[in-house]
C-alpha positions as CSV (number, residue, x, y, z in Angstrom):
1,M,-12.0,11.4,-26.7
2,D,-8.3,10.7,-27.0
3,S,-7.7,13.7,-29.3
4,Y,-9.7,15.9,-27.0
5,L,-7.5,14.8,-24.0
6,G,-4.3,14.6,-26.0
7,I,-3.8,10.9,-25.1
8,R,-3.7,7.6,-26.9
9,S,-5.7,4.7,-25.5
10,R,-4.5,1.2,-25.8
11,V,-6.1,-2.2,-25.5
12,D,-4.6,-4.3,-22.7
13,C,-5.4,-7.6,-21.0
14,A,-5.9,-7.7,-17.2
15,S,-8.1,-9.0,-14.5
16,T,-10.6,-6.4,-13.5
17,D,-14.0,-6.1,-11.7
18,A,-15.5,-6.2,-15.2
19,N,-14.9,-10.0,-15.1
20,V,-17.9,-10.3,-12.7
21,P,-20.6,-9.1,-15.2
22,L,-18.8,-10.7,-18.1
23,S,-18.9,-14.1,-16.3
24,I,-22.8,-13.9,-16.2
25,G,-23.2,-12.7,-19.8
26,L,-23.5,-9.0,-19.2
27,P,-21.5,-6.5,-21.3
28,A,-18.8,-4.7,-19.4
29,I,-15.7,-2.5,-19.9
30,S,-12.9,-1.4,-17.7
31,I,-11.6,2.2,-18.1
32,G,-8.3,3.0,-16.5
33,A,-8.5,5.8,-13.9
34,G,-4.9,6.9,-14.5
35,G,-1.8,6.7,-12.4
36,Q,0.8,4.0,-12.4
37,G,1.1,0.9,-10.2
38,G,2.8,-2.3,-9.7
39,G,3.2,-5.4,-7.5
40,A,-0.5,-6.1,-7.6
41,H,-1.8,-8.3,-4.8
42,T,1.5,-8.5,-3.0
43,R,2.9,-6.8,0.1
44,H,4.9,-4.6,-2.3
45,E,1.9,-3.2,-4.2
46,W,2.3,0.4,-5.0
47,Y,0.5,3.3,-6.8
48,H,1.5,6.8,-7.9
49,P,-1.4,9.1,-8.9
50,D,0.5,11.0,-11.6
51,G,-1.9,11.4,-14.5
52,R,-5.0,10.4,-12.5
53,E,-6.8,13.6,-13.5
54,V,-6.7,12.5,-17.2
55,G,-8.1,9.1,-16.4
56,L,-10.9,10.7,-14.4
57,Q,-11.7,13.1,-17.3
58,R,-11.8,10.2,-19.7
59,I,-14.4,8.4,-17.4
60,L,-16.5,11.6,-17.2
61,L,-16.4,12.1,-21.0
62,A,-17.4,8.5,-21.6
63,L,-20.4,8.8,-19.2
64,A,-21.4,12.1,-20.9
65,A,-21.3,10.4,-24.3
66,L,-23.4,7.5,-23.1
67,E,-25.9,9.8,-21.6
68,E,-26.2,11.8,-24.8
69,E,-26.6,8.7,-26.8
70,A,-29.2,7.3,-24.4
71,T,-31.3,10.5,-24.5
72,A,-31.0,11.2,-28.2
73,P,-34.4,11.0,-30.0
74,F,-34.7,7.9,-32.2
75,A,-34.6,8.7,-35.9
76,P,-35.7,5.9,-38.3
């Protein structure tokens, strides 16, 4: 996916909504939607959407790959 989009993914540590399913033992991932932000949870929180289209494309490609995997016939 990275090579298709011309990007390089990175592993990062953060608090996300994925914490909720993880806390009850369900698998979860968080995929960045693009853009840049800072000052989270303060009165000075900000967000710039530059690069958001790439983040959204990444999400759609991941969903398409999961759908393809889920509908592929099982081959023993």
